[in-house]
N, C-alpha and C positions, 0 to 999 in steps of 0.2 A: 374439511378441517383447515382452520387458519391458525397458524402459530407465528407470532412475531417475537423475534429475539432482539432485545434492545441492548445496544453496545454499552449503555450506562450500567446495566447489570454487572458487566465485567469491570468497568471503570471504578466502581464503588467497592470492589472486593479488597480485603486486607492484603492478600498475597500479591506481591508485585508481578510475578509471572502471569497470574490470572488477569490482573488489570491490563496487562499489555495484550492479552488475547482480544480485547475490544477492537484493536486494529484489524485483526483477522476477520472478525465479524463484519466490520465496515467494508473490508476488501471483498468478501463474498457477496455482500449486498450490492456493491458497486458492479461486480461482474454479472450478477443475475439481472440487475436493471439494464445494463448494456445489452445483454443477450435478448431480453424482452423487447428492447427498443431497436434491435437489429443494428446496433452501432459497434464499430470496432475502435479500439484505442489506437491512437497514432503511435508510431514507432519513432523514438527520438533519433534523428540522423545528425551526425556531427560533422558531415562533410570532410571526413578525414582529419579533423582537428581534435586534440585532447580537450577534455572538459571535465567539470565537476557538476554532478547532478544535484540540484537543490530543490527541496519540496517541503511542504508542511509535514508530511510523514511519508516514509518509504514502505509501501505495502508489498507483500509477496508477489503480486501480479506485476508490480513495477519492474521487477528484475527482467522480465521478458521484453521490455521496450527500450532497454539501454543498448547503445553501441558499445559492446564489451571490449572491443579493441582499443577504444579511445577514452573510456571513462576512467578518471584518475582518483575520484573520490565521490562520496555521497554525504550531503549535509542535510539534516532534517531539523525542523523546529520542535518536533515531538518524537518521543520514543525513549527506549532505555536499553539496557544490556540484552534483553531478550528480543529486541526488534530486529 
């Protein structure tokens, strides 16, 4: 059985909270693809300096790659209050 979940399905919903679930679908897809390709994501190392994390979007799995002792903010190009 092959089932494909298209993030656009969520992006086109009227409810804002559901539209933002598209990022969750992309995140799961990215994690599955990385696992299938046997790749690990790099951990961001700040070399003991404070920094602001900037990305197109901040996905739940991104929280695990931050140097939490030194991150001072997160800036994203996409997202909303449920992100």
